[in-house]
C-alpha positions, -999 to 999 in steps of 0.1 A, spaced: -126 -167 417 -141 -133 424 -140 -139 461 -104 -150 459 -94 -118 440 -113 -96 464 -95 -113 494 -61 -108 476 -70 -71 470 -78 -66 507 -45 -83 517 -25 -62 493 -42 -30 504 -34 -38 540 3 -46 532 6 -12 514 -10 6 544 12 -11 569 44 -4 549 32 32 545 27 36 582 62 23 590 80 44 564 60 77 569 66 74 606 103 70 600 109 95 572 78 117 569 57 125 538 85 142 519 112 117 528 92 87 517 89 77 480 60 57 466 87 33 452 99 27 488 64 18 499 59 -4 469 91 -23 476 84 -27 513 48 -39 507 58 -62 479 31 -46 458 30 -31 423 32 7 424 1 10 403 -18 -8 431 -10 21 455 -26 46 431 -55 23 425 -63 18 462 -54 52 475 -53 77 446 -22 95 455 8 96 479 -10 123 499 -42 103 502 -21 73 514 -4 94 540 -38 106 552 -50 70 553 -20 59 573 -25 88 598 -61 80 602 -55 43 606 -30 48 634 -52 74 651 -82 51 651 -62 21 664 -55 38 697 -79 51 723 -67 82 741 -93 75 768 -102 39 771 -134 30 791 -113 20 821 -96 55 820 -129 73 819 -143 51 846 -113 58 869 -117 95 861 -154 94 871 -144 76 904 -115 99 912 -121 134 898 -96 148 923 -69 128 903 -82 137 869 -51 155 856 -29 126 868 -51 99 853 -53 116 819 -16 125 817 -6 89 827 -29 77 800 -12 99 774 23 89 785 14 52 784 -1 56 750 30 74 736 53 47 751 32 19 736 25 36 702 56 56 692 44 55 656 14 77 665 33 107 678 59 103 650 33 104 623 15 133 640 49 152 643 56 147 606 21 158 597 25 190 617 61 196 605 50 194 569 23 220 572 -7 203 587 -25 198 554 -32 162 561 -45 165 596 -80 176 584 -87 139 580 -87 135 618 -114 162 624 -140 139 638 -118 111 651 -117 122 687 -150 141 691 -168 114 712 -138 107 735 -132 144 741 -169 150 748 -170 123 775 -139 137 792 -152 172 790 -182 163 811 -160 148 838 -137 178 837 -165 204 840 -180 185 869 -146 186 887 -143 223 880 -179 230 893 -171 209 925 -140 231 931 -116 201 927 -98 215 896 -89 252 889 -115 269 866 -97 265 833 -109 262 797 -112 224 790 -94 227 756 -65 246 773 -62 220 800 -63 191 775 -38 209 753 -13 213 782 -16 176 791 -12 165 755 17 190 751 35 176 781 32 140 770 42 148 733 71 170 743 84 144 768 86 116 742 99 138 714 126 156 735 134 138 767 168 125 756 181 159 746 165 176 776 185 152 799 216 173 790 197 206 795 182 196 829 211 174 839 188 146 850 176 112 840 143 120 824 138 84 813 138 71 849 103 60 862 107 82 893 113 113 872 82 106 851 62 100 883 74 134 897 64 151 865 29 136 867 26 146 903 38 182 897 14 186 867 -15 172 889 -6 198 916 -6 227 891 -43 220 882 -56 211 917 -73 237 938 
């Protein structure tokens, strides 16, 4: 009986978390009510507080869950970067763009977290440390070999992340500003090539 109840609790907690991810990504922290999550999860509202403590803690759990589900730099990306350091900026930017295309809920949640003051992002502090460390080694070797311009690693990574995030959050409106089809594969390829050229020596 205890095992059955424990399994039920795990299933209920998972349903709450999945409902929270969907609703927070769609409406943000302030736009989502606990009642909405309770209804979407088919779970008693008291269960939400029992499992997560507060709406803020649930938002943080949703943010961390989505962040941990995805790998910014999978092993294949890092292996390719090791083999082709001359294409490092291209490889990393393509990886970011692919990730955003496949996981729109990630950048939506991150956007909401930043728009609402950034209080919740502290939960992500250690989530990318190992991945960033591995990439930094490859980057610094490429700089030392004269393949990439001598830049600060964090600035380089910020720019690549910024381009990919901005592309997915603004490309439709920018099509009117730039008078071009930014959603076309050839436009994205040109963007990647141009960014690669900016960092290459």
